Residue, then its C-alpha position, 0 to 999 in steps of 0.5 A: m970752882y968756876i966753869l967757862k964754855t969757849k966757842g970753837t971754830a969749824k975745825i976746833p970744837d967747843y971746850i969747857q974750862i974748870r978753874d979753881d977759886n984763884f982762877v987757875l985752870v984745873n981742867h980743860f976738855k971738849a964740851n961734847v965729852s961722854k959721861q964716862t969721861l966726866e966720871k973720871l974727874n974726881y971733883i964732879k959729884d953729879v955727872n948727869g947734872f953737870a952734863e946738863m949744865v954744860d949743854d945750857l952754858e952760854y959761851g964766854v960766861l964764867k959761872k960758879i959751881 
């Protein structure tokens, strides 16, 4: 799986894309989501670590997770 952070504008927030190994979009959500929302995603095991990784991601850089 891969993760990508996209930069928003003044009216549109930053978003996170999660893609599978074939780069098909699996999930797309706001970068400032709460940990409760992340817990609803069954494929994220370490919610705290994932939230920290999202904060540290650079915009437009595809990262394997």
